PDB file as gemmi writes it, atoms N, CA and C in Angstrom:
CRYST1    1.000    1.000    1.000  90.00  90.00  90.00 P 1                      
ATOM      1  N   UNK A   1      76.405-213.910  48.544  1.00  0.00           N  
ATOM      2  CA  UNK A   1      77.062-212.956  47.758  1.00  0.00           C  
ATOM      3  C   UNK A   1      76.883-213.221  46.087  1.00  0.00           C  
ATOM      4  N   UNK A   2      77.101-214.144  45.457  1.00  0.00           N  
ATOM      5  CA  UNK A   2      77.044-214.412  43.723  1.00  0.00           C  
ATOM      6  C   UNK A   2      75.941-213.447  43.419  1.00  0.00           C  
ATOM      7  N   UNK A   3      74.475-214.194  43.774  1.00  0.00           N  
ATOM      8  CA  UNK A   3      73.621-213.736  43.175  1.00  0.00           C  
ATOM      9  C   UNK A   3      72.550-213.412  43.084  1.00  0.00           C  
ATOM     10  N   UNK A   4      73.607-211.476  44.198  1.00  0.00           N  
ATOM     11  CA  UNK A   4      72.236-210.503  44.719  1.00  0.00           C  
ATOM     12  C   UNK A   4      73.178-210.106  43.373  1.00  0.00           C  
ATOM     13  N   UNK A   5      75.015-209.666  43.221  1.00  0.00           N  
ATOM     14  CA  UNK A   5      75.438-209.256  41.808  1.00  0.00           C  
ATOM     15  C   UNK A   5      74.962-208.971  40.798  1.00  0.00           C  
ATOM     16  N   UNK A   6      74.329-207.640  40.277  1.00  0.00           N  
ATOM     17  CA  UNK A   6      73.728-207.781  39.510  1.00  0.00           C  
ATOM     18  C   UNK A   6      73.959-205.843  38.050  1.00  0.00           C  
ATOM     19  N   UNK A   7      74.793-205.963  37.365  1.00  0.00           N  
ATOM     20  CA  UNK A   7      74.487-204.891  36.256  1.00  0.00           C  
ATOM     21  C   UNK A   7      74.178-203.811  36.384  1.00  0.00           C  
ATOM     22  N   UNK A   8      74.127-202.641  36.585  1.00  0.00           N  
ATOM     23  CA  UNK A   8      73.437-201.602  37.129  1.00  0.00           C  
ATOM     24  C   UNK A   8      73.430-200.883  35.992  1.00  0.00           C  
ATOM     25  N   UNK A   9      72.104-200.576  36.090  1.00  0.00           N  
ATOM     26  CA  UNK A   9      71.463-199.886  34.377  1.00  0.00           C  
ATOM     27  C   UNK A   9      72.234-198.254  34.540  1.00  0.00           C  
ATOM     28  N   UNK A  10      72.595-196.975  33.247  1.00  0.00           N  
ATOM     29  CA  UNK A  10      72.521-196.340  33.183  1.00  0.00           C  
ATOM     30  C   UNK A  10      71.743-194.971  33.898  1.00  0.00           C  
ATOM     31  N   UNK A  11      71.807-194.379  34.217  1.00  0.00           N  
ATOM     32  CA  UNK A  11      71.389-192.957  34.980  1.00  0.00           C  
ATOM     33  C   UNK A  11      71.330-191.784  33.527  1.00  0.00           C  
ATOM     34  N   UNK A  12      70.202-190.726  33.290  1.00  0.00           N  
ATOM     35  CA  UNK A  12      71.055-190.022  32.482  1.00  0.00           C  
ATOM     36  C   UNK A  12      72.126-188.960  33.131  1.00  0.00           C  
ATOM     37  N   UNK A  13      72.522-188.775  34.628  1.00  0.00           N  
ATOM     38  CA  UNK A  13      72.999-188.270  34.460  1.00  0.00           C  
ATOM     39  C   UNK A  13      74.739-189.106  34.731  1.00  0.00           C  
ATOM     40  N   UNK A  14      74.253-190.162  34.211  1.00  0.00           N  
ATOM     41  CA  UNK A  14      75.898-191.539  34.039  1.00  0.00           C  
ATOM     42  C   UNK A  14      75.918-191.225  32.425  1.00  0.00           C  
ATOM     43  N   UNK A  15      75.489-190.896  32.139  1.00  0.00           N  
ATOM     44  CA  UNK A  15      74.851-190.970  30.854  1.00  0.00           C  
ATOM     45  C   UNK A  15      76.046-189.203  29.721  1.00  0.00           C  
ATOM     46  N   UNK A  16      75.204-187.926  31.048  1.00  0.00           N  
ATOM     47  CA  UNK A  16      76.333-187.015  30.694  1.00  0.00           C  
ATOM     48  C   UNK A  16      77.331-186.709  31.317  1.00  0.00           C  
ATOM     49  N   UNK A  17      77.807-187.663  32.446  1.00  0.00           N  
ATOM     50  CA  UNK A  17      79.341-187.655  31.891  1.00  0.00           C  
ATOM     51  C   UNK A  17      79.397-188.727  31.503  1.00  0.00           C  
ATOM     52  N   UNK A  18      79.445-189.751  30.764  1.00  0.00           N  
ATOM     53  CA  UNK A  18      80.396-190.100  29.379  1.00  0.00           C  
ATOM     54  C   UNK A  18      80.202-189.880  28.500  1.00  0.00           C  
ATOM     55  N   UNK A  19      79.373-188.342  28.464  1.00  0.00           N  
ATOM     56  CA  UNK A  19      79.191-187.794  26.994  1.00  0.00           C  
ATOM     57  C   UNK A  19      79.868-186.631  27.266  1.00  0.00           C  
ATOM     58  N   UNK A  20      80.663-185.943  28.499  1.00  0.00           N  
ATOM     59  CA  UNK A  20      81.513-185.101  28.844  1.00  0.00           C  
ATOM     60  C   UNK A  20      82.899-185.354  28.921  1.00  0.00           C  
ATOM     61  N   UNK A  21      83.327-187.017  29.318  1.00  0.00           N  
ATOM     62  CA  UNK A  21      84.828-187.274  29.046  1.00  0.00           C  
ATOM     63  C   UNK A  21      85.257-187.745  27.742  1.00  0.00           C  
ATOM     64  N   UNK A  22      83.318-188.155  26.557  1.00  0.00           N  
ATOM     65  CA  UNK A  22      83.513-188.321  25.313  1.00  0.00           C  
ATOM     66  C   UNK A  22      84.023-187.432  24.947  1.00  0.00           C  
ATOM     67  N   UNK A  23      83.939-186.001  25.188  1.00  0.00           N  
ATOM     68  CA  UNK A  23      83.869-185.201  24.260  1.00  0.00           C  
ATOM     69  C   UNK A  23      85.090-183.780  24.769  1.00  0.00           C  
ATOM     70  N   UNK A  24      85.967-184.133  25.767  1.00  0.00           N  
ATOM     71  CA  UNK A  24      86.266-184.001  25.756  1.00  0.00           C  
ATOM     72  C   UNK A  24      87.864-184.810  25.035  1.00  0.00           C  
ATOM     73  N   UNK A  25      87.737-186.012  25.214  1.00  0.00           N  
ATOM     74  CA  UNK A  25      89.015-186.501  24.461  1.00  0.00           C  
ATOM     75  C   UNK A  25      88.441-186.521  22.867  1.00  0.00           C  
ATOM     76  N   UNK A  26      87.746-185.957  22.185  1.00  0.00           N  
ATOM     77  CA  UNK A  26      87.033-185.631  21.297  1.00  0.00           C  
ATOM     78  C   UNK A  26      87.566-184.347  20.990  1.00  0.00           C  
ATOM     79  N   UNK A  27      87.693-183.535  21.517  1.00  0.00           N  
ATOM     80  CA  UNK A  27      88.354-182.321  21.977  1.00  0.00           C  
ATOM     81  C   UNK A  27      89.880-182.075  21.854  1.00  0.00           C  
ATOM     82  N   UNK A  28      90.494-183.257  23.095  1.00  0.00           N  
ATOM     83  CA  UNK A  28      92.059-182.964  22.363  1.00  0.00           C  
ATOM     84  C   UNK A  28      92.459-183.521  21.028  1.00  0.00           C  
ATOM     85  N   UNK A  29      91.458-184.477  20.706  1.00  0.00           N  
ATOM     86  CA  UNK A  29      91.961-184.930  18.886  1.00  0.00           C  
ATOM     87  C   UNK A  29      92.094-183.787  18.408  1.00  0.00           C  
ATOM     88  N   UNK A  30      90.859-183.467  18.301  1.00  0.00           N  
ATOM     89  CA  UNK A  30      90.001-182.840  17.130  1.00  0.00           C  
ATOM     90  C   UNK A  30      90.914-181.286  17.104  1.00  0.00           C  
ATOM     91  N   UNK A  31      92.105-180.975  17.979  1.00  0.00           N  
ATOM     92  CA  UNK A  31      92.236-179.819  18.324  1.00  0.00           C  
ATOM     93  C   UNK A  31      93.763-180.220  17.484  1.00  0.00           C  
ATOM     94  N   UNK A  32      94.021-181.411  17.654  1.00  0.00           N  
ATOM     95  CA  UNK A  32      95.695-181.874  17.025  1.00  0.00           C  
ATOM     96  C   UNK A  32      94.982-181.940  14.614  1.00  0.00           C  
ATOM     97  N   UNK A  33      94.409-181.053  15.221  1.00  0.00           N  
ATOM     98  CA  UNK A  33      93.714-182.014  13.788  1.00  0.00           C  
ATOM     99  C   UNK A  33      93.443-183.328  13.276  1.00  0.00           C  
ATOM    100  N   UNK A  34      92.912-184.629  13.576  1.00  0.00           N  
ATOM    101  CA  UNK A  34      93.503-185.755  13.927  1.00  0.00           C  
ATOM    102  C   UNK A  34      91.724-186.107  14.399  1.00  0.00           C  
ATOM    103  N   UNK A  35      90.582-186.190  13.052  1.00  0.00           N  
ATOM    104  CA  UNK A  35      88.897-186.353  13.157  1.00  0.00           C  
ATOM    105  C   UNK A  35      89.287-187.428  13.428  1.00  0.00           C  
ATOM    106  N   UNK A  36      90.233-188.392  12.687  1.00  0.00           N  
ATOM    107  CA  UNK A  36      89.468-189.574  12.666  1.00  0.00           C  
ATOM    108  C   UNK A  36      89.874-190.168  14.007  1.00  0.00           C  
ATOM    109  N   UNK A  37      90.955-190.080  14.897  1.00  0.00           N  
ATOM    110  CA  UNK A  37      91.524-190.403  15.894  1.00  0.00           C  
ATOM    111  C   UNK A  37      91.305-190.126  17.164  1.00  0.00           C  
ATOM    112  N   UNK A  38      90.028-188.808  17.026  1.00  0.00           N  
ATOM    113  CA  UNK A  38      89.188-187.817  17.750  1.00  0.00           C  
ATOM    114  C   UNK A  38      87.875-188.736  17.902  1.00  0.00           C  
ATOM    115  N   UNK A  39      87.679-188.831  16.719  1.00  0.00           N  
ATOM    116  CA  UNK A  39      86.198-190.123  16.658  1.00  0.00           C  
ATOM    117  C   UNK A  39      85.962-191.443  17.693  1.00  0.00           C  
ATOM    118  N   UNK A  40      87.518-192.401  17.265  1.00  0.00           N  
ATOM    119  CA  UNK A  40      87.429-193.645  17.556  1.00  0.00           C  
ATOM    120  C   UNK A  40      87.909-193.363  19.129  1.00  0.00           C  
ATOM    121  N   UNK A  41      88.519-192.730  19.956  1.00  0.00           N  
ATOM    122  CA  UNK A  41      89.114-192.242  20.954  1.00  0.00           C  
ATOM    123  C   UNK A  41      87.864-191.741  21.911  1.00  0.00           C  
ATOM    124  N   UNK A  42      86.820-191.299  21.511  1.00  0.00           N  
ATOM    125  CA  UNK A  42      85.526-190.714  22.029  1.00  0.00           C  
ATOM    126  C   UNK A  42      84.770-192.070  22.054  1.00  0.00           C  
ATOM    127  N   UNK A  43      84.232-192.847  21.197  1.00  0.00           N  
ATOM    128  CA  UNK A  43      83.736-193.939  21.415  1.00  0.00           C  
ATOM    129  C   UNK A  43      84.491-194.857  22.657  1.00  0.00           C  
ATOM    130  N   UNK A  44      85.802-194.539  21.839  1.00  0.00           N  
ATOM    131  CA  UNK A  44      86.350-195.795  22.911  1.00  0.00           C  
ATOM    132  C   UNK A  44      85.994-195.719  24.427  1.00  0.00           C  
ATOM    133  N   UNK A  45      87.088-194.649  25.015  1.00  0.00           N  
ATOM    134  CA  UNK A  45      86.255-193.902  26.272  1.00  0.00           C  
ATOM    135  C   UNK A  45      84.673-193.952  26.590  1.00  0.00           C  
ATOM    136  N   UNK A  46      83.532-193.553  25.726  1.00  0.00           N  
ATOM    137  CA  UNK A  46      82.886-193.013  26.006  1.00  0.00           C  
ATOM    138  C   UNK A  46      82.079-195.275  26.314  1.00  0.00           C  
ATOM    139  N   UNK A  47      82.831-196.330  25.837  1.00  0.00           N  
ATOM    140  CA  UNK A  47      82.211-197.550  25.535  1.00  0.00           C  
ATOM    141  C   UNK A  47      83.260-198.046  27.026  1.00  0.00           C  
ATOM    142  N   UNK A  48      83.959-197.744  27.035  1.00  0.00           N  
ATOM    143  CA  UNK A  48      84.840-197.831  28.771  1.00  0.00           C  
ATOM    144  C   UNK A  48      83.855-197.695  29.929  1.00  0.00           C  
ATOM    145  N   UNK A  49      83.477-196.667  30.036  1.00  0.00           N  
ATOM    146  CA  UNK A  49      83.072-195.714  31.183  1.00  0.00           C  
ATOM    147  C   UNK A  49      81.475-196.617  31.172  1.00  0.00           C  
ATOM    148  N   UNK A  50      81.047-196.723  30.194  1.00  0.00           N  
ATOM    149  CA  UNK A  50      79.296-197.205  30.368  1.00  0.00           C  
ATOM    150  C   UNK A  50      79.682-198.990  30.221  1.00  0.00           C  
ATOM    151  N   UNK A  51      80.609-199.540  30.305  1.00  0.00           N  
ATOM    152  CA  UNK A  51      80.384-201.336  30.623  1.00  0.00           C  
ATOM    153  C   UNK A  51      80.934-200.781  32.112  1.00  0.00           C  
ATOM    154  N   UNK A  52      82.618-199.606  32.493  1.00  0.00           N  
ATOM    155  CA  UNK A  52      82.275-199.804  34.139  1.00  0.00           C  
ATOM    156  C   UNK A  52      81.453-199.552  34.228  1.00  0.00           C  
ATOM    157  N   UNK A  53      81.021-198.732  34.463  1.00  0.00           N  
ATOM    158  CA  UNK A  53      80.155-198.094  35.653  1.00  0.00           C  
ATOM    159  C   UNK A  53      78.285-199.004  35.061  1.00  0.00           C  
ATOM    160  N   UNK A  54      78.611-200.170  34.134  1.00  0.00           N  
ATOM    161  CA  UNK A  54      77.537-201.096  34.483  1.00  0.00           C  
ATOM    162  C   UNK A  54      78.433-202.050  35.316  1.00  0.00           C  
ATOM    163  N   UNK A  55      79.013-202.794  35.300  1.00  0.00           N  
ATOM    164  CA  UNK A  55      79.954-203.567  36.110  1.00  0.00           C  
ATOM    165  C   UNK A  55      80.455-203.207  37.373  1.00  0.00           C  
ATOM    166  N   UNK A  56      79.719-201.483  37.643  1.00  0.00           N  
ATOM    167  CA  UNK A  56      80.621-201.667  38.621  1.00  0.00           C  
ATOM    168  C   UNK A  56      80.271-202.329  39.820  1.00  0.00           C  
ATOM    169  N   UNK A  57      78.854-202.312  40.048  1.00  0.00           N  
ATOM    170  CA  UNK A  57      78.492-203.395  41.642  1.00  0.00           C  
ATOM    171  C   UNK A  57      80.325-204.519  41.923  1.00  0.00           C  
ATOM    172  N   UNK A  58      80.777-204.942  40.781  1.00  0.00           N  
ATOM    173  CA  UNK A  58      81.548-206.346  40.352  1.00  0.00           C  
ATOM    174  C   UNK A  58      82.647-205.765  40.886  1.00  0.00           C  
ATOM    175  N   UNK A  59      82.792-204.643  41.637  1.00  0.00           N  
ATOM    176  CA  UNK A  59      84.282-203.976  41.409  1.00  0.00           C  
ATOM    177  C   UNK A  59      84.866-204.300  43.081  1.00  0.00           C  
ATOM    178  N   UNK A  60      84.730-205.486  43.954  1.00  0.00           N  
ATOM    179  CA  UNK A  60      85.348-205.885  45.290  1.00  0.00           C  
ATOM    180  C   UNK A  60      86.246-206.993  44.190  1.00  0.00           C  
ATOM    181  N   UNK A  61      85.227-207.289  43.614  1.00  0.00           N  
ATOM    182  CA  UNK A  61      86.182-208.424  42.693  1.00  0.00           C  
ATOM    183  C   UNK A  61      87.895-208.047  41.677  1.00  0.00           C  
ATOM    184  N   UNK A  62      88.763-208.570  41.881  1.00  0.00           N  
ATOM    185  CA  UNK A  62      89.565-208.753  41.326  1.00  0.00           C  
ATOM    186  C   UNK A  62      89.491-208.818  39.498  1.00  0.00           C  
ATOM    187  N   UNK A  63      89.040-209.809  39.117  1.00  0.00           N  
ATOM    188  CA  UNK A  63      88.286-210.050  37.473  1.00  0.00           C  
ATOM    189  C   UNK A  63      87.868-208.352  37.361  1.00  0.00           C  
ATOM    190  N   UNK A  64      87.129-207.640  38.134  1.00  0.00           N  
ATOM    191  CA  UNK A  64      86.811-206.634  37.874  1.00  0.00           C  
ATOM    192  C   UNK A  64      87.771-205.534  37.186  1.00  0.00           C  
ATOM    193  N   UNK A  65      88.380-205.102  37.986  1.00  0.00           N  
ATOM    194  CA  UNK A  65      89.609-204.564  37.725  1.00  0.00           C  
ATOM    195  C   UNK A  65      90.598-205.588  36.355  1.00  0.00           C  
ATOM    196  N   UNK A  66      91.074-206.921  35.758  1.00  0.00           N  
ATOM    197  CA  UNK A  66      91.678-207.033  35.189  1.00  0.00           C  
ATOM    198  C   UNK A  66      90.730-207.199  33.964  1.00  0.00           C  
ATOM    199  N   UNK A  67      89.216-207.202  33.917  1.00  0.00           N  
ATOM    200  CA  UNK A  67      88.859-207.219  33.063  1.00  0.00           C  
ATOM    201  C   UNK A  67      88.460-205.730  32.378  1.00  0.00           C  
ATOM    202  N   UNK A  68      88.454-204.719  33.319  1.00  0.00           N  
ATOM    203  CA  UNK A  68      88.565-202.747  33.509  1.00  0.00           C  
ATOM    204  C   UNK A  68      89.976-202.676  32.355  1.00  0.00           C  
ATOM    205  N   UNK A  69      91.236-203.313  33.195  1.00  0.00           N  
ATOM    206  CA  UNK A  69      92.565-203.159  31.896  1.00  0.00           C  
ATOM    207  C   UNK A  69      92.921-203.792  30.586  1.00  0.00           C  
ATOM    208  N   UNK A  70      91.943-205.440  30.737  1.00  0.00           N  
ATOM    209  CA  UNK A  70      92.101-205.420  29.373  1.00  0.00           C  
ATOM    210  C   UNK A  70      91.417-204.698  28.421  1.00  0.00           C  
ATOM    211  N   UNK A  71      90.291-204.634  29.131  1.00  0.00           N  
ATOM    212  CA  UNK A  71      89.251-203.990  27.690  1.00  0.00           C  
ATOM    213  C   UNK A  71      90.240-202.262  27.445  1.00  0.00           C  
ATOM    214  N   UNK A  72      90.462-201.961  28.236  1.00  0.00           N  
ATOM    215  CA  UNK A  72      91.179-200.680  28.703  1.00  0.00           C  
ATOM    216  C   UNK A  72      92.862-200.897  27.311  1.00  0.00           C  
ATOM    217  N   UNK A  73      93.411-201.984  27.939  1.00  0.00           N  
ATOM    218  CA  UNK A  73      94.408-202.051  26.877  1.00  0.00           C  
ATOM    219  C   UNK A  73      94.165-201.858  24.869  1.00  0.00           C  
ATOM    220  N   UNK A  74      93.549-203.023  25.287  1.00  0.00           N  
ATOM    221  CA  UNK A  74      92.311-203.721  23.926  1.00  0.00           C  
ATOM    222  C   UNK A  74      92.040-202.480  23.202  1.00  0.00           C  
ATOM    223  N   UNK A  75      91.140-201.487  23.978  1.00  0.00           N  
ATOM    224  CA  UNK A  75      90.763-199.691  22.901  1.00  0.00           C  
ATOM    225  C   UNK A  75      92.013-198.925  22.714  1.00  0.00           C  
ATOM    226  N   UNK A  76      93.218-198.840  23.929  1.00  0.00           N  
ATOM    227  CA  UNK A  76      94.005-198.990  23.408  1.00  0.00           C  
ATOM    228  C   UNK A  76      94.829-198.953  21.814  1.00  0.00           C  
ATOM    229  N   UNK A  77      94.746-200.348  22.122  1.00  0.00           N  
ATOM    230  CA  UNK A  77      96.034-200.742  20.997  1.00  0.00           C  
ATOM    231  C   UNK A  77      94.758-200.182  19.624  1.00  0.00           C  
ATOM    232  N   UNK A  78      92.944-200.441  19.861  1.00  0.00           N  
ATOM    233  CA  UNK A  78      93.331-200.586  18.338  1.00  0.00           C  
ATOM    234  C   UNK A  78      92.802-198.684  18.027  1.00  0.00           C  
ATOM    235  N   UNK A  79      92.698-197.731  18.821  1.00  0.00           N  
ATOM    236  CA  UNK A  79      92.682-196.458  18.791  1.00  0.00           C  
ATOM    237  C   UNK A  79      93.598-196.395  18.334  1.00  0.00           C  
ATOM    238  N   UNK A  80      95.158-196.105  19.116  1.00  0.00           N  
ATOM    239  CA  UNK A  80      96.593-196.036  17.970  1.00  0.00           C  
ATOM    240  C   UNK A  80      97.115-196.880  16.390  1.00  0.00           C  
ATOM    241  N   UNK A  81      96.700-198.473  17.123  1.00  0.00           N  
ATOM    242  CA  UNK A  81      97.650-198.893  15.557  1.00  0.00           C  
ATOM    243  C   UNK A  81      97.025-199.258  15.121  1.00  0.00           C  
ATOM    244  N   UNK A  82      95.556-198.891  14.207  1.00  0.00           N  
ATOM    245  CA  UNK A  82      94.350-198.793  13.474  1.00  0.00           C  
ATOM    246  C   UNK A  82      95.088-197.152  12.838  1.00  0.00           C  
ATOM    247  N   UNK A  83      94.848-196.736  11.362  1.00  0.00           N  
ATOM    248  CA  UNK A  83      95.080-195.725  10.303  1.00  0.00           C  
ATOM    249  C   UNK A  83      93.679-195.476  10.408  1.00  0.00           C  
ATOM    250  N   UNK A  84      93.661-194.152  11.182  1.00  0.00           N  
ATOM    251  CA  UNK A  84      91.763-193.352  11.040  1.00  0.00           C  
ATOM    252  C   UNK A  84      91.406-192.560  10.401  1.00  0.00           C  
ATOM    253  N   UNK A  85      93.144-191.800   9.915  1.00  0.00           N  
ATOM    254  CA  UNK A  85      92.624-190.930   8.832  1.00  0.00           C  
ATOM    255  C   UNK A  85      92.347-189.843   9.669  1.00  0.00           C  
ATOM    256  N   UNK A  86      92.571-188.267   9.239  1.00  0.00           N  
ATOM    257  CA  UNK A  86      92.781-186.962   9.269  1.00  0.00           C  
ATOM    258  C   UNK A  86      91.305-186.424   9.081  1.00  0.00           C  
ATOM    259  N   UNK A  87      90.491-187.345   8.085  1.00  0.00           N  
ATOM    260  CA  UNK A  87      88.527-186.576   7.653  1.00  0.00           C  
ATOM    261  C   UNK A  87      87.987-187.066   8.866  1.00  0.00           C  
ATOM    262  N   UNK A  88      86.896-186.395   9.218  1.00  0.00           N  
ATOM    263  CA  UNK A  88      86.029-186.209   9.875  1.00  0.00           C  
ATOM    264  C   UNK A  88      85.198-188.167   9.413  1.00  0.00           C  
ATOM    265  N   UNK A  89      84.753-188.978   9.964  1.00  0.00           N  
ATOM    266  CA  UNK A  89      84.145-189.743   9.448  1.00  0.00           C  
ATOM    267  C   UNK A  89      82.896-189.025  10.076  1.00  0.00           C  
ATOM    268  N   UNK A  90      82.096-189.728   9.169  1.00  0.00           N  
ATOM    269  CA  UNK A  90      79.911-189.781   9.144  1.00  0.00           C  
ATOM    270  C   UNK A  90      79.752-190.464  10.374  1.00  0.00           C  
ATOM    271  N   UNK A  91      79.117-190.570  11.180  1.00  0.00           N  
ATOM    272  CA  UNK A  91      78.011-191.356  12.590  1.00  0.00           C  
ATOM    273  C   UNK A  91      77.640-192.178  11.133  1.00  0.00           C  
ATOM    274  N   UNK A  92      77.437-192.755  10.305  1.00  0.00           N  
ATOM    275  CA  UNK A  92      76.645-194.280   9.596  1.00  0.00           C  
ATOM    276  C   UNK A  92      78.129-194.955   9.870  1.00  0.00           C  
ATOM    277  N   UNK A  93      78.663-194.512   9.609  1.00  0.00           N  
ATOM    278  CA  UNK A  93      80.212-195.324   9.450  1.00  0.00           C  
ATOM    279  C   UNK A  93      80.618-195.655  10.880  1.00  0.00           C  
ATOM    280  N   UNK A  94      80.743-194.841  11.872  1.00  0.00           N  
ATOM    281  CA  UNK A  94      81.079-194.858  13.549  1.00  0.00           C  
ATOM    282  C   UNK A  94      80.055-195.261  13.969  1.00  0.00           C  
ATOM    283  N   UNK A  95      78.709-195.515  14.147  1.00  0.00           N  
ATOM    284  CA  UNK A  95      77.580-195.916  15.127  1.00  0.00           C  
ATOM    285  C   UNK A  95      78.013-197.410  15.121  1.00  0.00           C  
ATOM    286  N   UNK A  96      77.813-198.276  13.998  1.00  0.00           N  
ATOM    287  CA  UNK A  96      78.013-199.343  13.716  1.00  0.00           C  
ATOM    288  C   UNK A  96      78.979-200.011  14.737  1.00  0.00           C  
ATOM    289  N   UNK A  97      80.723-199.542  14.291  1.00  0.00           N  
ATOM    290  CA  UNK A  97      81.304-199.876  14.419  1.00  0.00           C  
ATOM    291  C   UNK A  97      81.294-199.602  16.187  1.00  0.00           C  
ATOM    292  N   UNK A  98      80.412-198.578  17.365  1.00  0.00           N  
ATOM    293  CA  UNK A  98      81.037-198.744  19.104  1.00  0.00           C  
ATOM    294  C   UNK A  98      79.510-199.549  19.023  1.00  0.00           C  
ATOM    295  N   UNK A  99      78.510-199.844  18.401  1.00  0.00           N  
ATOM    296  CA  UNK A  99      77.412-200.386  18.892  1.00  0.00           C  
ATOM    297  C   UNK A  99      78.532-202.219  19.340  1.00  0.00           C  
ATOM    298  N   UNK A 100      78.647-202.603  17.957  1.00  0.00           N  
ATOM    299  CA  UNK A 100      79.668-204.445  18.357  1.00  0.00           C  
ATOM    300  C   UNK A 100      80.379-203.576  19.101  1.00  0.00           C  
ATOM    301  N   UNK A 101      81.572-202.357  19.174  1.00  0.00           N  
ATOM    302  CA  UNK A 101      82.449-202.076  20.300  1.00  0.00           C  
ATOM    303  C   UNK A 101      82.091-202.914  21.706  1.00  0.00           C  
ATOM    304  N   UNK A 102      80.353-201.957  21.720  1.00  0.00           N  
ATOM    305  CA  UNK A 102      79.696-202.072  23.400  1.00  0.00           C  
ATOM    306  C   UNK A 102      78.937-203.145  23.786  1.00  0.00           C  
ATOM    307  N   UNK A 103      78.325-203.819  22.148  1.00  0.00           N  
ATOM    308  CA  UNK A 103      78.192-205.177  22.732  1.00  0.00           C  
ATOM    309  C   UNK A 103      78.623-205.936  22.700  1.00  0.00           C  
ATOM    310  N   UNK A 104      80.627-206.408  22.337  1.00  0.00           N  
ATOM    311  CA  UNK A 104      81.901-206.933  22.839  1.00  0.00           C  
ATOM    312  C   UNK A 104      82.033-206.830  23.894  1.00  0.00           C  
ATOM    313  N   UNK A 105      82.964-205.697  24.152  1.00  0.00           N  
ATOM    314  CA  UNK A 105      83.071-205.176  25.994  1.00  0.00           C  
ATOM    315  C   UNK A 105      82.504-205.892  26.542  1.00  0.00           C  
ATOM    316  N   UNK A 106      80.582-205.623  26.871  1.00  0.00           N  
ATOM    317  CA  UNK A 106      79.394-206.297  27.596  1.00  0.00           C  
ATOM    318  C   UNK A 106      79.520-207.666  27.657  1.00  0.00           C  
ATOM    319  N   UNK A 107      79.381-208.397  26.848  1.00  0.00           N  
ATOM    320  CA  UNK A 107      79.658-209.537  26.372  1.00  0.00           C  
ATOM    321  C   UNK A 107      80.400-210.270  27.568  1.00  0.00           C  
ATOM    322  N   UNK A 108      81.679-209.660  27.618  1.00  0.00           N  
ATOM    323  CA  UNK A 108      83.511-210.398  27.251  1.00  0.00           C  
ATOM    324  C   UNK A 108      83.318-209.822  29.337  1.00  0.00           C  
ATOM    325  N   UNK A 109      83.469-208.343  29.636  1.00  0.00           N  
ATOM    326  CA  UNK A 109      82.488-208.340  31.548  1.00  0.00           C  
ATOM    327  C   UNK A 109      82.013-208.776  31.747  1.00  0.00           C  
ATOM    328  N   UNK A 110      80.726-209.223  31.546  1.00  0.00           N  
ATOM    329  CA  UNK A 110      79.717-210.182  31.676  1.00  0.00           C  
ATOM    330  C   UNK A 110      80.426-211.712  31.920  1.00  0.00           C  
ATOM    331  N   UNK A 111      80.540-211.996  30.598  1.00  0.00           N  
ATOM    332  CA  UNK A 111      81.066-213.305  30.790  1.00  0.00           C  
ATOM    333  C   UNK A 111      82.367-213.996  31.927  1.00  0.00           C  
ATOM    334  N   UNK A 112      83.012-212.620  31.528  1.00  0.00           N  
ATOM    335  CA  UNK A 112      83.990-213.327  33.307  1.00  0.00           C  
ATOM    336  C   UNK A 112      83.611-212.686  34.367  1.00  0.00           C  
ATOM    337  N   UNK A 113      82.685-211.482  34.403  1.00  0.00           N  
ATOM    338  CA  UNK A 113      82.791-211.611  36.318  1.00  0.00           C  
ATOM    339  C   UNK A 113      81.359-212.256  36.805  1.00  0.00           C  
ATOM    340  N   UNK A 114      80.120-212.274  36.127  1.00  0.00           N  
ATOM    341  CA  UNK A 114      79.640-213.641  36.483  1.00  0.00           C  
ATOM    342  C   UNK A 114      80.767-214.563  36.047  1.00  0.00           C  
ATOM    343  N   UNK A 115      80.600-215.632  36.063  1.00  0.00           N  
ATOM    344  CA  UNK A 115      81.936-216.685  36.721  1.00  0.00           C  
ATOM    345  C   UNK A 115      82.699-216.434  37.148  1.00  0.00           C  
ATOM    346  N   UNK A 116      83.064-215.302  37.822  1.00  0.00           N  
ATOM    347  CA  UNK A 116      83.736-215.086  38.894  1.00  0.00           C  
ATOM    348  C   UNK A 116      83.132-214.769  40.344  1.00  0.00           C  
ATOM    349  N   UNK A 117      81.839-214.110  39.816  1.00  0.00           N  
ATOM    350  CA  UNK A 117      81.022-213.665  41.165  1.00  0.00           C  
ATOM    351  C   UNK A 117      80.289-214.357  41.908  1.00  0.00           C  
ATOM    352  N   UNK A 118      80.452-216.104  40.810  1.00  0.00           N  
ATOM    353  CA  UNK A 118      79.908-217.141  41.463  1.00  0.00           C  
ATOM    354  C   UNK A 118      79.050-218.252  40.957  1.00  0.00           C  
TER     355      UNK A 118                                                      
END                                                                             
């Protein structure tokens, strides 16, 4: 059981869905004039969706759902509690933060799920 479980890669279709969900979150906050919150929220949603999709083969493990809930709560706290401001954030500021967020989320999910998968 445990030796055959692997993280799966994303396809163009997955990228399209992740982009559309992130865009939806962005538009919801941007219409309220909260551009910083829109950028942070859309990046957080994209990271959660990509990590969840990559680890979807582990969905039968209870640890997968615990990891996803902990990551979602951590991202929600990060988006809500950090003062992002109302101005538009340039990409060169947000991309390194998004990459670091993705790397940490994937590392956490990978280490926990590989441990509980066997």
